[in-house]
Structure formats: C-alpha cells, structure tokens
N, CA and C atoms of all chains as a GROMACS GRO file, in nm:
protein
  585
    1MET      N    1 -10.203  -2.151   8.048
    1MET     CA    2 -10.144  -2.211   8.168
    1MET      C    3 -10.215  -2.341   8.202
    2ALA      N    4 -10.134  -2.438   8.239
    2ALA     CA    5 -10.193  -2.569   8.271
    2ALA      C    6 -10.278  -2.560   8.397
    3VAL      N    7 -10.381  -2.641   8.400
    3VAL     CA    8 -10.466  -2.647   8.520
    3VAL      C    9 -10.387  -2.714   8.631
    4ALA      N   10 -10.394  -2.657   8.751
    4ALA     CA   11 -10.326  -2.716   8.867
    4ALA      C   12 -10.432  -2.761   8.966
    5PRO      N   13 -10.478  -2.886   8.956
    5PRO     CA   14 -10.585  -2.930   9.045
    5PRO      C   15 -10.539  -2.932   9.190
    6GLN      N   16 -10.628  -2.904   9.281
    6GLN     CA   17 -10.595  -2.915   9.423
    6GLN      C   18 -10.673  -3.030   9.483
    7GLY      N   19 -10.620  -3.086   9.590
    7GLY     CA   20 -10.687  -3.197   9.657
    7GLY      C   21 -10.810  -3.148   9.732
    8GLY      N   22 -10.902  -3.238   9.753
    8GLY     CA   23 -11.028  -3.200   9.818
    8GLY      C   24 -11.020  -3.199   9.970
    9PHE      N   25 -10.908  -3.251  10.024
    9PHE     CA   26 -10.898  -3.260  10.170
    9PHE      C   27 -10.851  -3.127  10.231
   10GLY      N   28 -10.913  -3.088  10.341
   10GLY     CA   29 -10.859  -2.976  10.419
   10GLY      C   30 -10.935  -2.846  10.407
   11LEU      N   31 -11.064  -2.852  10.371
   11LEU     CA   32 -11.139  -2.725  10.363
   11LEU      C   33 -11.158  -2.664  10.502
   12THR      N   34 -11.192  -2.537  10.502
   12THR     CA   35 -11.216  -2.470  10.630
   12THR      C   36 -11.353  -2.402  10.628
   13VAL      N   37 -11.420  -2.411  10.741
   13VAL     CA   38 -11.552  -2.351  10.759
   13VAL      C   39 -11.545  -2.262  10.881
   14GLN      N   40 -11.608  -2.147  10.873
   14GLN     CA   41 -11.613  -2.057  10.989
   14GLN      C   42 -11.758  -2.022  11.019
   15ILE      N   43 -11.786  -2.006  11.147
   15ILE     CA   44 -11.919  -1.963  11.190
   15ILE      C   45 -11.901  -1.850  11.292
   16ASP      N   46 -12.001  -1.765  11.297
   16ASP     CA   47 -11.999  -1.651  11.389
   16ASP      C   48 -12.011  -1.699  11.534
   17VAL      N   49 -11.908  -1.671  11.613
   17VAL     CA   50 -11.914  -1.697  11.757
   17VAL      C   51 -11.893  -1.563  11.825
   18SER      N   52 -11.996  -1.509  11.886
   18SER     CA   53 -11.987  -1.379  11.953
   18SER      C   54 -11.925  -1.273  11.863
   19ALA      N   55 -11.978  -1.264  11.741
   19ALA     CA   56 -11.938  -1.162  11.643
   19ALA      C   57 -11.798  -1.181  11.586
   20THR      N   58 -11.739  -1.300  11.606
   20THR     CA   59 -11.609  -1.330  11.545
   20THR      C   60 -11.621  -1.458  11.464
   21LEU      N   61 -11.581  -1.452  11.338
   21LEU     CA   62 -11.584  -1.574  11.257
   21LEU      C   63 -11.477  -1.669  11.309
   22THR      N   64 -11.518  -1.788  11.348
   22THR     CA   65 -11.430  -1.884  11.414
   22THR      C   66 -11.426  -2.015  11.336
   23THR      N   67 -11.307  -2.069  11.320
   23THR     CA   68 -11.289  -2.192  11.243
   23THR      C   69 -11.354  -2.310  11.314
   24MET      N   70 -11.435  -2.383  11.242
   24MET     CA   71 -11.508  -2.495  11.302
   24MET      C   72 -11.417  -2.616  11.317
   25ALA      N   73 -11.435  -2.686  11.427
   25ALA     CA   74 -11.362  -2.810  11.453
   25ALA      C   75 -11.456  -2.928  11.429
   26GLY      N   76 -11.396  -3.044  11.407
   26GLY     CA   77 -11.473  -3.168  11.404
   26GLY      C   78 -11.562  -3.186  11.283
   27ILE      N   79 -11.520  -3.134  11.168
   27ILE     CA   80 -11.600  -3.154  11.046
   27ILE      C   81 -11.560  -3.285  10.981
   28GLU      N   82 -11.656  -3.375  10.966
   28GLU     CA   83 -11.626  -3.498  10.892
   28GLU      C   84 -11.635  -3.470  10.742
   29ASP      N   85 -11.742  -3.407  10.702
   29ASP     CA   86 -11.760  -3.372  10.561
   29ASP      C   87 -11.862  -3.262  10.548
   30VAL      N   88 -11.850  -3.188  10.441
   30VAL     CA   89 -11.947  -3.081  10.415
   30VAL      C   90 -11.959  -3.063  10.264
   31ASP      N   91 -12.078  -3.040  10.219
   31ASP     CA   92 -12.100  -3.006  10.078
   31ASP      C   93 -12.086  -2.855  10.066
   32PHE      N   94 -12.038  -2.809   9.953
   32PHE     CA   95 -12.039  -2.665   9.931
   32PHE      C   96 -12.181  -2.624   9.890
   33PRO      N   97 -12.222  -2.503   9.925
   33PRO     CA   98 -12.356  -2.460   9.884
   33PRO      C   99 -12.362  -2.442   9.732
   34LYS      N  100 -12.471  -2.490   9.677
   34LYS     CA  101 -12.491  -2.479   9.532
   34LYS      C  102 -12.553  -2.341   9.501
   35LEU      N  103 -12.499  -2.274   9.401
   35LEU     CA  104 -12.555  -2.146   9.360
   35LEU      C  105 -12.651  -2.171   9.244
   36ARG      N  106 -12.769  -2.115   9.254
   36ARG     CA  107 -12.871  -2.148   9.156
   36ARG      C  108 -12.931  -2.025   9.090
   37ASN      N  109 -12.947  -2.034   8.959
   37ASN     CA  110 -13.021  -1.935   8.880
   37ASN      C  111 -13.158  -1.995   8.854
   38PHE      N  112 -13.264  -1.924   8.882
   38PHE     CA  113 -13.397  -1.976   8.850
   38PHE      C  114 -13.424  -1.951   8.702
   39ILE      N  115 -13.456  -2.057   8.632
   39ILE     CA  116 -13.474  -2.052   8.486
   39ILE      C  117 -13.620  -2.085   8.454
   40ALA      N  118 -13.679  -2.008   8.364
   40ALA     CA  119 -13.816  -2.035   8.324
   40ALA      C  120 -13.819  -2.080   8.178
   41GLU      N  121 -13.901  -2.178   8.153
   41GLU     CA  122 -13.912  -2.230   8.017
   41GLU      C  123 -13.987  -2.130   7.928
   42THR      N  124 -13.937  -2.114   7.808
   42THR     CA  125 -14.002  -2.023   7.712
   42THR      C  126 -14.025  -2.092   7.577
   43THR      N  127 -14.029  -2.223   7.581
   43THR     CA  128 -14.051  -2.298   7.455
   43THR      C  129 -14.189  -2.264   7.400
   44THR      N  130 -14.195  -2.242   7.271
   44THR     CA  131 -14.324  -2.214   7.207
   44THR      C  132 -14.352  -2.321   7.101
   45HIS      N  133 -14.471  -2.316   7.051
   45HIS     CA  134 -14.506  -2.412   6.946
   45HIS      C  135 -14.428  -2.385   6.818
   46SER      N  136 -14.365  -2.267   6.813
   46SER     CA  137 -14.284  -2.237   6.694
   46SER      C  138 -14.134  -2.241   6.724
   47SER      N  139 -14.095  -2.295   6.839
   47SER     CA  140 -13.951  -2.304   6.870
   47SER      C  141 -13.882  -2.392   6.766
   48THR      N  142 -13.763  -2.348   6.725
   48THR     CA  143 -13.692  -2.415   6.616
   48THR      C  144 -13.671  -2.563   6.644
   49ASN      N  145 -13.717  -2.643   6.553
   49ASN     CA  146 -13.704  -2.790   6.560
   49ASN      C  147 -13.761  -2.849   6.688
   50GLY      N  148 -13.845  -2.775   6.756
   50GLY     CA  149 -13.910  -2.828   6.876
   50GLY      C  150 -13.820  -2.830   6.998
   51TYR      N  151 -13.709  -2.758   6.992
   51TYR     CA  152 -13.617  -2.761   7.107
   51TYR      C  153 -13.662  -2.669   7.219
   52TYR      N  154 -13.644  -2.718   7.339
   52TYR     CA  155 -13.669  -2.644   7.463
   52TYR      C  156 -13.593  -2.511   7.461
   53GLU      N  157 -13.657  -2.405   7.509
   53GLU     CA  158 -13.590  -2.277   7.525
   53GLU      C  159 -13.619  -2.223   7.665
   54ALA      N  160 -13.531  -2.136   7.712
   54ALA     CA  161 -13.546  -2.087   7.849
   54ALA      C  162 -13.490  -1.947   7.862
   55VAL      N  163 -13.527  -1.883   7.974
   55VAL     CA  164 -13.474  -1.752   8.007
   55VAL      C  165 -13.444  -1.749   8.157
   56ALA      N  166 -13.338  -1.677   8.193
   56ALA     CA  167 -13.310  -1.660   8.336
   56ALA      C  168 -13.410  -1.560   8.392
   57THR      N  169 -13.477  -1.596   8.501
   57THR     CA  170 -13.578  -1.506   8.558
   57THR      C  171 -13.514  -1.387   8.628
   58GLY      N  172 -13.389  -1.402   8.667
   58GLY     CA  173 -13.322  -1.298   8.744
   58GLY      C  174 -13.317  -1.332   8.892
   59LYS      N  175 -13.397  -1.432   8.933
   59LYS     CA  176 -13.394  -1.474   9.073
   59LYS      C  177 -13.280  -1.574   9.093
   60LYS      N  178 -13.208  -1.557   9.203
   60LYS     CA  179 -13.095  -1.647   9.232
   60LYS      C  180 -13.106  -1.697   9.375
   61ARG      N  181 -13.035  -1.806   9.403
   61ARG     CA  182 -13.042  -1.861   9.538
   61ARG      C  183 -12.913  -1.933   9.574
   62VAL      N  184 -12.874  -1.919   9.700
   62VAL     CA  185 -12.769  -2.005   9.757
   62VAL      C  186 -12.845  -2.120   9.821
   63GLU      N  187 -12.828  -2.239   9.769
   63GLU     CA  188 -12.910  -2.353   9.810
   63GLU      C  189 -12.866  -2.410   9.946
   64PRO      N  190 -12.961  -2.469  10.020
   64PRO     CA  191 -12.925  -2.536  10.146
   64PRO      C  192 -12.825  -2.650  10.122
   65PHE      N  193 -12.744  -2.676  10.222
   65PHE     CA  194 -12.643  -2.784  10.211
   65PHE      C  195 -12.621  -2.847  10.348
   66ARG      N  196 -12.555  -2.963  10.348
   66ARG     CA  197 -12.538  -3.040  10.473
   66ARG      C  198 -12.392  -3.042  10.517
   67MET      N  199 -12.376  -3.048  10.648
   67MET     CA  200 -12.244  -3.060  10.708
   67MET      C  201 -12.254  -3.164  10.820
   68VAL      N  202 -12.161  -3.259  10.819
   68VAL     CA  203 -12.161  -3.364  10.924
   68VAL      C  204 -12.047  -3.336  11.020
   69LEU      N  205 -12.081  -3.324  11.147
   69LEU     CA  206 -11.983  -3.293  11.251
   69LEU      C  207 -11.968  -3.410  11.347
   70PHE      N  208 -11.846  -3.433  11.396
   70PHE     CA  209 -11.826  -3.523  11.510
   70PHE      C  210 -11.869  -3.440  11.631
   71TRP      N  211 -11.988  -3.470  11.679
   71TRP     CA  212 -12.060  -3.377  11.766
   71TRP      C  213 -11.999  -3.364  11.904
   72ASP      N  214 -11.974  -3.241  11.943
   72ASP     CA  215 -11.914  -3.212  12.074
   72ASP      C  216 -11.977  -3.082  12.125
   73THR      N  217 -12.070  -3.094  12.216
   73THR     CA  218 -12.140  -2.974  12.264
   73THR      C  219 -12.047  -2.881  12.342
   74GLY      N  220 -11.931  -2.933  12.382
   74GLY     CA  221 -11.835  -2.848  12.455
   74GLY      C  222 -11.755  -2.759  12.362
   75ASP      N  223 -11.764  -2.785  12.232
   75ASP     CA  224 -11.690  -2.704  12.135
   75ASP      C  225 -11.768  -2.574  12.108
   76THR      N  226 -11.698  -2.463  12.104
   76THR     CA  227 -11.769  -2.334  12.092
   76THR      C  228 -11.841  -2.320  11.958
   77THR      N  229 -11.782  -2.377  11.852
   77THR     CA  230 -11.846  -2.363  11.720
   77THR      C  231 -11.969  -2.455  11.709
   78HIS      N  232 -11.964  -2.570  11.776
   78HIS     CA  233 -12.081  -2.658  11.777
   78HIS      C  234 -12.191  -2.594  11.863
   79ALA      N  235 -12.149  -2.533  11.973
   79ALA     CA  236 -12.246  -2.462  12.057
   79ALA      C  237 -12.310  -2.347  11.979
   80ALA      N  238 -12.232  -2.286  11.888
   80ALA     CA  239 -12.285  -2.176  11.807
   80ALA      C  240 -12.393  -2.226  11.711
   81ILE      N  241 -12.379  -2.350  11.667
   81ILE     CA  242 -12.483  -2.412  11.581
   81ILE      C  243 -12.613  -2.423  11.661
   82VAL      N  244 -12.601  -2.471  11.785
   82VAL     CA  245 -12.720  -2.486  11.871
   82VAL      C  246 -12.784  -2.349  11.896
   83THR      N  247 -12.701  -2.250  11.926
   83THR     CA  248 -12.752  -2.115  11.952
   83THR      C  249 -12.825  -2.060  11.830
   84ALA      N  250 -12.765  -2.079  11.712
   84ALA     CA  251 -12.826  -2.029  11.588
   84ALA      C  252 -12.957  -2.103  11.560
   85PHE      N  253 -12.957  -2.233  11.589
   85PHE     CA  254 -13.080  -2.311  11.567
   85PHE      C  255 -13.192  -2.259  11.657
   86ASP      N  256 -13.159  -2.240  11.784
   86ASP     CA  257 -13.260  -2.193  11.880
   86ASP      C  258 -13.312  -2.054  11.842
   87ALA      N  259 -13.220  -1.968  11.801
   87ALA     CA  260 -13.258  -1.830  11.770
   87ALA      C  261 -13.340  -1.822  11.641
   88GLY      N  262 -13.305  -1.906  11.545
   88GLY     CA  263 -13.376  -1.904  11.417
   88GLY      C  264 -13.344  -1.781  11.333
   89THR      N  265 -13.244  -1.708  11.374
   89THR     CA  266 -13.205  -1.586  11.301
   89THR      C  267 -13.079  -1.615  11.218
   90PRO      N  268 -13.059  -1.539  11.111
   90PRO     CA  269 -12.942  -1.565  11.027
   90PRO      C  270 -12.811  -1.541  11.103
   91THR      N  271 -12.715  -1.630  11.075
   91THR     CA  272 -12.583  -1.616  11.136
   91THR      C  273 -12.478  -1.621  11.024
   92SER      N  274 -12.365  -1.556  11.048
   92SER     CA  275 -12.261  -1.549  10.943
   92SER      C  276 -12.185  -1.679  10.933
   93PHE      N  277 -12.148  -1.713  10.811
   93PHE     CA  278 -12.088  -1.842  10.782
   93PHE      C  279 -11.992  -1.822  10.664
   94THR      N  280 -11.879  -1.890  10.665
   94THR     CA  281 -11.792  -1.891  10.546
   94THR      C  282 -11.744  -2.032  10.521
   95ILE      N  283 -11.716  -2.060  10.395
   95ILE     CA  284 -11.658  -2.190  10.360
   95ILE      C  285 -11.552  -2.165  10.253
   96ALA      N  286 -11.434  -2.223  10.275
   96ALA     CA  287 -11.323  -2.201  10.182
   96ALA      C  288 -11.268  -2.334  10.135
   97ASP      N  289 -11.225  -2.339  10.009
   97ASP     CA  290 -11.164  -2.462   9.957
   97ASP      C  291 -11.028  -2.482  10.025
   98PRO      N  292 -10.970  -2.602  10.014
   98PRO     CA  293 -10.848  -2.631  10.092
   98PRO      C  294 -10.733  -2.534  10.070
   99ASP      N  295 -10.712  -2.488   9.947
   99ASP     CA  296 -10.601  -2.396   9.921
   99ASP      C  297 -10.639  -2.251   9.945
  100GLY      N  298 -10.763  -2.226   9.982
  100GLY     CA  299 -10.805  -2.088  10.008
  100GLY      C  300 -10.814  -2.003   9.883
  101ASP      N  301 -10.841  -2.066   9.769
  101ASP     CA  302 -10.857  -1.989   9.644
  101ASP      C  303 -10.983  -1.904   9.650
  102GLU      N  304 -11.089  -1.964   9.702
  102GLU     CA  305 -11.218  -1.893   9.710
  102GLU      C  306 -11.275  -1.909   9.851
  103THR      N  307 -11.327  -1.802   9.903
  103THR     CA  308 -11.402  -1.809  10.028
  103THR      C  309 -11.543  -1.761   9.998
  104ILE      N  310 -11.640  -1.846  10.030
  104ILE     CA  311 -11.780  -1.810  10.007
  104ILE      C  312 -11.839  -1.770  10.141
  105ALA      N  313 -11.889  -1.648  10.148
  105ALA     CA  314 -11.945  -1.596  10.273
  105ALA      C  315 -12.093  -1.567  10.254
  106PHE      N  316 -12.172  -1.599  10.355
  106PHE     CA  317 -12.317  -1.576  10.345
  106PHE      C  318 -12.377  -1.583  10.485
  107GLU      N  319 -12.504  -1.546  10.492
  107GLU     CA  320 -12.581  -1.560  10.616
  107GLU      C  321 -12.663  -1.687  10.604
  108CYS      N  322 -12.685  -1.755  10.715
  108CYS     CA  323 -12.764  -1.878  10.707
  108CYS      C  324 -12.845  -1.901  10.834
  109ILE      N  325 -12.952  -1.977  10.814
  109ILE     CA  326 -13.036  -2.022  10.926
  109ILE      C  327 -13.010  -2.172  10.941
  110ILE      N  328 -12.998  -2.218  11.065
  110ILE     CA  329 -12.979  -2.362  11.086
  110ILE      C  330 -13.117  -2.427  11.080
  111GLU      N  331 -13.138  -2.505  10.976
  111GLU     CA  332 -13.272  -2.561  10.953
  111GLU      C  333 -13.293  -2.693  11.026
  112GLU      N  334 -13.192  -2.780  11.023
  112GLU     CA  335 -13.207  -2.911  11.088
  112GLU      C  336 -13.079  -2.949  11.160
  113MET      N  337 -13.098  -3.018  11.271
  113MET     CA  338 -12.985  -3.080  11.342
  113MET      C  339 -13.027  -3.224  11.369
  114GLU      N  340 -12.952  -3.318  11.314
  114GLU     CA  341 -12.989  -3.458  11.330
  114GLU      C  342 -12.872  -3.534  11.392
  115ARG      N  343 -12.882  -3.560  11.521
  115ARG     CA  344 -12.775  -3.634  11.588
  115ARG      C  345 -12.784  -3.780  11.548
  116MET      N  346 -12.666  -3.844  11.533
  116MET     CA  347 -12.665  -3.984  11.487
  116MET      C  348 -12.569  -4.063  11.572
  117SER      N  349 -12.618  -4.174  11.628
  117SER     CA  350 -12.534  -4.259  11.712
  117SER      C  351 -12.547  -4.402  11.663
  118ARG      N  352 -12.466  -4.438  11.565
  118ARG     CA  353 -12.471  -4.574  11.509
  118ARG      C  354 -12.365  -4.659  11.578
  119GLN      N  355 -12.396  -4.789  11.591
  119GLN     CA  356 -12.311  -4.877  11.671
  119GLN      C  357 -12.166  -4.878  11.628
  120GLU      N  358 -12.142  -4.868  11.498
  120GLU     CA  359 -12.003  -4.880  11.452
  120GLU      C  360 -11.949  -4.748  11.397
  121GLU      N  361 -12.008  -4.641  11.446
  121GLU     CA  362 -11.961  -4.508  11.402
  121GLU      C  363 -11.946  -4.415  11.521
  122ALA      N  364 -11.877  -4.306  11.497
  122ALA     CA  365 -11.866  -4.203  11.601
  122ALA      C  366 -12.000  -4.131  11.614
  123PHE      N  367 -12.020  -4.064  11.726
  123PHE     CA  368 -12.141  -3.984  11.748
  123PHE      C  369 -12.131  -3.858  11.662
  124LYS      N  370 -12.231  -3.834  11.581
  124LYS     CA  371 -12.224  -3.725  11.484
  124LYS      C  372 -12.350  -3.641  11.488
  125CYS      N  373 -12.343  -3.526  11.423
  125CYS     CA  374 -12.463  -3.446  11.402
  125CYS      C  375 -12.463  -3.399  11.256
  126ASN      N  376 -12.572  -3.429  11.189
  126ASN     CA  377 -12.588  -3.389  11.049
  126ASN      C  378 -12.668  -3.258  11.050
  127VAL      N  379 -12.605  -3.152  11.005
  127VAL     CA  380 -12.666  -3.018  11.014
  127VAL      C  381 -12.708  -2.971  10.875
  128LEU      N  382 -12.832  -2.928  10.864
  128LEU     CA  383 -12.878  -2.870  10.736
  128LEU      C  384 -12.872  -2.718  10.749
  129ILE      N  385 -12.793  -2.659  10.662
  129ILE     CA  386 -12.768  -2.514  10.667
  129ILE      C  387 -12.845  -2.448  10.554
  130HIS      N  388 -12.925  -2.349  10.589
  130HIS     CA  389 -13.016  -2.287  10.493
  130HIS      C  390 -12.974  -2.140  10.471
  131PRO      N  391 -12.900  -2.114  10.364
  131PRO     CA  392 -12.855  -1.977  10.341
  131PRO      C  393 -12.970  -1.882  10.306
  132THR      N  394 -12.951  -1.756  10.338
  132THR     CA  395 -13.047  -1.652  10.300
  132THR      C  396 -12.969  -1.533  10.246
  133GLY      N  397 -13.019  -1.474  10.140
  133GLY     CA  398 -12.950  -1.360  10.080
  133GLY      C  399 -12.840  -1.403   9.985
  134ALA      N  400 -12.756  -1.307   9.950
  134ALA     CA  401 -12.652  -1.332   9.851
  134ALA      C  402 -12.527  -1.390   9.916
  135ALA      N  403 -12.450  -1.462   9.833
  135ALA     CA  404 -12.319  -1.510   9.878
  135ALA      C  405 -12.213  -1.416   9.822
  136THR      N  406 -12.110  -1.395   9.900
  136THR     CA  407 -11.996  -1.315   9.853
  136THR      C  408 -11.880  -1.410   9.832
  137ILE      N  409 -11.826  -1.410   9.713
  137ILE     CA  410 -11.712  -1.499   9.685
  137ILE      C  411 -11.588  -1.412   9.668
  138SER      N  412 -11.489  -1.440   9.754
  138SER     CA  413 -11.366  -1.360   9.746
  138SER      C  414 -11.245  -1.451   9.737
  139MET      N  415  -8.842  -2.684  11.562
  139MET     CA  416  -8.951  -2.650  11.471
  139MET      C  417  -8.896  -2.568  11.354
  140SER      N  418  -8.940  -2.599  11.234
  140SER     CA  419  -8.890  -2.524  11.119
  140SER      C  420  -8.951  -2.384  11.118
  141LYS      N  421  -8.878  -2.293  11.056
  141LYS     CA  422  -8.921  -2.153  11.052
  141LYS      C  423  -9.041  -2.138  10.959
  142LEU      N  424  -9.134  -2.057  10.998
  142LEU     CA  425  -9.252  -2.036  10.914
  142LEU      C  426  -9.219  -1.940  10.801
  143PRO      N  427  -9.286  -1.955  10.688
  143PRO     CA  428  -9.262  -1.861  10.578
  143PRO      C  429  -9.297  -1.718  10.619
  144LYS      N  430  -9.241  -1.621  10.548
  144LYS     CA  431  -9.266  -1.480  10.578
  144LYS      C  432  -9.416  -1.449  10.564
  145GLY      N  433  -9.467  -1.375  10.658
  145GLY     CA  434  -9.608  -1.336  10.652
  145GLY      C  435  -9.702  -1.440  10.708
  146VAL      N  436  -9.645  -1.548  10.764
  146VAL     CA  437  -9.728  -1.656  10.821
  146VAL      C  438  -9.708  -1.660  10.971
  147LYS      N  439  -9.817  -1.671  11.045
  147LYS     CA  440  -9.805  -1.689  11.189
  147LYS      C  441  -9.897  -1.803  11.232
  148GLN      N  442  -9.860  -1.864  11.343
  148GLN     CA  443  -9.942  -1.971  11.398
  148GLN      C  444 -10.037  -1.912  11.500
  149VAL      N  445 -10.164  -1.948  11.490
  149VAL     CA  446 -10.262  -1.896  11.584
  149VAL      C  447 -10.341  -2.013  11.643
  150GLU      N  448 -10.387  -1.993  11.764
  150GLU     CA  449 -10.475  -2.090  11.829
  150GLU      C  450 -10.617  -2.037  11.815
  151GLU      N  451 -10.708  -2.119  11.766
  151GLU     CA  452 -10.846  -2.075  11.752
  151GLU      C  453 -10.937  -2.192  11.777
  152ASN      N  454 -11.022  -2.178  11.874
  152ASN     CA  455 -11.119  -2.283  11.904
  152ASN      C  456 -11.052  -2.418  11.926
  153GLY      N  457 -10.936  -2.416  11.993
  153GLY     CA  458 -10.865  -2.540  12.022
  153GLY      C  459 -10.787  -2.596  11.904
  154LEU      N  460 -10.788  -2.525  11.793
  154LEU     CA  461 -10.715  -2.571  11.674
  154LEU      C  462 -10.590  -2.488  11.657
  155THR      N  463 -10.484  -2.552  11.609
  155THR     CA  464 -10.364  -2.476  11.573
  155THR      C  465 -10.370  -2.449  11.424
  156LEU      N  466 -10.375  -2.322  11.390
  156LEU     CA  467 -10.392  -2.282  11.250
  156LEU      C  468 -10.273  -2.201  11.204
  157TYR      N  469 -10.247  -2.208  11.074
  157TYR     CA  470 -10.150  -2.120  11.011
  157TYR      C  471 -10.228  -2.007  10.945
  158GLU      N  472 -10.188  -1.884  10.971
  158GLU     CA  473 -10.258  -1.769  10.912
  158GLU      C  474 -10.162  -1.691  10.824
  159TYR      N  475 -10.208  -1.662  10.703
  159TYR     CA  476 -10.131  -1.582  10.609
  159TYR      C  477 -10.181  -1.438  10.623
  160GLU      N  478 -10.093  -1.352  10.667
  160GLU     CA  479 -10.135  -1.216  10.703
  160GLU      C  480 -10.182  -1.135  10.583
  161VAL      N  481 -10.132  -1.166  10.465
  161VAL     CA  482 -10.168  -1.087  10.345
  161VAL      C  483 -10.318  -1.100  10.314
  162THR      N  484 -10.370  -1.223  10.323
  162THR     CA  485 -10.511  -1.245  10.286
  162THR      C  486 -10.600  -1.277  10.406
  163GLY      N  487 -10.540  -1.312  10.518
  163GLY     CA  488 -10.619  -1.349  10.637
  163GLY      C  489 -10.666  -1.494  10.634
  164PHE      N  490 -10.623  -1.569  10.530
  164PHE     CA  491 -10.665  -1.710  10.519
  164PHE      C  492 -10.600  -1.793  10.628
  165LYS      N  493 -10.682  -1.880  10.689
  165LYS     CA  494 -10.633  -1.967  10.797
  165LYS      C  495 -10.662  -2.112  10.763
  166THR      N  496 -10.566  -2.199  10.792
  166THR     CA  497 -10.586  -2.343  10.768
  166THR      C  498 -10.498  -2.420  10.867
  167PRO      N  499 -10.541  -2.540  10.903
  167PRO     CA  500 -10.455  -2.622  10.990
  167PRO      C  501 -10.343  -2.691  10.912
  168HIS      N  502 -10.344  -2.681  10.780
  168HIS     CA  503 -10.250  -2.758  10.698
  168HIS      C  504 -10.148  -2.665  10.631
  169LEU      N  505 -10.022  -2.680  10.671
  169LEU     CA  506  -9.917  -2.591  10.618
  169LEU      C  507  -9.904  -2.605  10.466
  170LYS      N  508  -9.917  -2.729  10.417
  170LYS     CA  509  -9.903  -2.750  10.272
  170LYS      C  510 -10.011  -2.672  10.195
  171LYS      N  511 -10.133  -2.671  10.252
  171LYS     CA  512 -10.241  -2.597  10.186
  171LYS      C  513 -10.212  -2.447  10.190
  172LEU      N  514 -10.153  -2.403  10.300
  172LEU     CA  515 -10.121  -2.262  10.312
  172LEU      C  516 -10.012  -2.222  10.210
  173LEU      N  517  -9.916  -2.312  10.191
  173LEU     CA  518  -9.810  -2.283  10.092
  173LEU      C  519  -9.869  -2.273   9.952
  174ASN      N  520  -9.966  -2.359   9.923
  174ASN     CA  521 -10.036  -2.350   9.793
  174ASN      C  522 -10.106  -2.214   9.782
  175HIS      N  523 -10.170  -2.174   9.892
  175HIS     CA  524 -10.243  -2.046   9.894
  175HIS      C  525 -10.146  -1.930   9.870
  176ILE      N  526 -10.031  -1.934   9.936
  176ILE     CA  527  -9.933  -1.826   9.922
  176ILE      C  528  -9.881  -1.819   9.778
  177ALA      N  529  -9.860  -1.936   9.718
  177ALA     CA  530  -9.812  -1.938   9.579
  177ALA      C  531  -9.912  -1.870   9.486
  178LYS      N  532 -10.040  -1.882   9.520
  178LYS     CA  533 -10.143  -1.822   9.434
  178LYS      C  534 -10.175  -1.678   9.473
  179HIS      N  535 -10.138  -1.639   9.593
  179HIS     CA  536 -10.166  -1.503   9.640
  179HIS      C  537 -10.038  -1.441   9.698
  180PRO      N  538  -9.939  -1.416   9.613
  180PRO     CA  539  -9.813  -1.361   9.666
  180PRO      C  540  -9.835  -1.222   9.726
  181ALA      N  541  -9.749  -1.189   9.820
  181ALA     CA  542  -9.757  -1.056   9.882
  181ALA      C  543  -9.727  -0.951   9.775
  182PRO      N  544  -9.799  -0.838   9.779
  182PRO     CA  545  -9.772  -0.734   9.679
  182PRO      C  546  -9.627  -0.685   9.690
  183ALA      N  547  -9.568  -0.658   9.574
  183ALA     CA  548  -9.427  -0.613   9.573
  183ALA      C  549  -9.416  -0.479   9.642
  184LYS      N  550  -9.306  -0.464   9.719
  184LYS     CA  551  -9.284  -0.336   9.787
  184LYS      C  552  -9.244  -0.230   9.685
  185LYS      N  553  -9.280  -0.104   9.716
  185LYS     CA  554  -9.242   0.007   9.627
  185LYS      C  555  -9.091   0.020   9.625
  186ALA      N  556  -9.038   0.040   9.506
  186ALA     CA  557  -8.892   0.056   9.494
  186ALA      C  558  -8.851   0.185   9.562
  187LYS      N  559  -8.734   0.177   9.628
  187LYS     CA  560  -8.684   0.299   9.694
  187LYS      C  561  -8.646   0.402   9.589
  188PRO      N  562  -8.670   0.531   9.616
  188PRO     CA  563  -8.634   0.633   9.516
  188PRO      C  564  -8.484   0.633   9.490
  189ASP      N  565  -8.454   0.658   9.368
  189ASP     CA  566  -8.314   0.663   9.326
  189ASP      C  567  -8.240   0.772   9.406
  190LYS      N  568  -8.117   0.741   9.448
  190LYS     CA  569  -8.042   0.838   9.529
  190LYS      C  570  -8.019   0.969   9.454
  191ALA      N  571  -7.991   0.957   9.325
  191ALA     CA  572  -7.969   1.077   9.244
  191ALA      C  573  -8.096   1.163   9.240
  192GLU      N  574  -8.211   1.091   9.234
  192GLU     CA  575  -8.340   1.161   9.233
  192GLU      C  576  -8.361   1.234   9.366
  193GLU      N  577  -8.322   1.164   9.477
  193GLU     CA  578  -8.342   1.222   9.610
  193GLU      C  579  -8.268   1.355   9.626
  194GLY      N  580  -8.150   1.361   9.567
  194GLY     CA  581  -8.064   1.478   9.583
  194GLY      C  582  -8.116   1.601   9.509
  195LYS      N  583  -8.208   1.582   9.420
  195LYS     CA  584  -8.256   1.694   9.337
  195LYS      C  585  -8.341   1.792   9.416
   0.00000   0.00000   0.00000
C-alpha cells in the first residue's frame, strides 16, 4: 500500500485539569517527545575491522520536550501548567498527531516555564515538559 | 450547517469547538483531520442479523 503522508498542522495536546484530560488551547508549536533507548558501547580490541559495537542496556526514556504557548493565564489548561509547575508532581499529558493515528500518553513534570515578550511577537511561554515513566502509544 | 458524519459530535472544551469521533474518542478542531482519522479507524461492522430461516428453527 502506498504511503499516505499527513500534514503536520493540527496536532492536539491534552493536559490533566481536575482529573479530566482537556485539550490545550493556544499552542504555537510543540515538539513530540523523543523516545530513547540507552545504548552502551561494547567495542573491543578484537571487534571486526575496528567497527564500533553496542548493546541496548534495557533502560529507556521519554525525553523532555518543549511547547510554546500564546500565554493566557485565564485559560484553564495554561493554569494547569502553572499548577503542575508549583506542585512539582507528575501530571497526565497526551499528544496526538493531526490525524489522530497515534496518541502518546505519559506522566510529566513541568520543568521550566519561560515567558517571552518580544517587541514584534505575541506574548508567549516556552514550557519544558519532563516526562517520567513509560509512554503509552495507542 | 452541514450534517456531521455518523459517529461524530461537536463538543465544547476549554473554549474550543472540537469534533469528537465516538468510536475512538479522538478530538480535533479540524473536521478534515477528523475525516482522515475516521478513514483510518472505521467503526466496527455491525453483527449480521440472524437468518430468518435460522430464527424459525
């Protein structure tokens, strides 16, 4: 079957607001979290032709990622970011591609909030999201 | 307003108007994206009704 590419515009992000996953408003852009396998080098002095060798350690990680919001403290999902930052405890989060083929769900801690007010731009907040535990992809 | 596809309802959430596909629970503000989603996740086929001759047995 031929590949049917989808456009990158229109992703959806949800955050826990009072125990309900709620669609976030005002997202300018967001990176998807990178999934990482920790790899250890196992190259030896007798490795064939001197080529690097490796093994998966078994440790995995959902890497931190950034989301830029048009910042509005009156918005419930933006307020949930502030609440999660203050609490420092993991909060539920999901991110789905525009066509909803995959939804990645995980718990995360809000690591950084960087408000930005540049003269020729809208007022924004750059949020660093730090996942903890496993991601579920459905 | 045009009629929404079967299994789709409009919901208000956090000040956003979203289209929700009841089969998967996927929500998006973009109808075109939802139609793509539905094409990839069709509703499961309904069970065929038992044959009348079978029912009479």
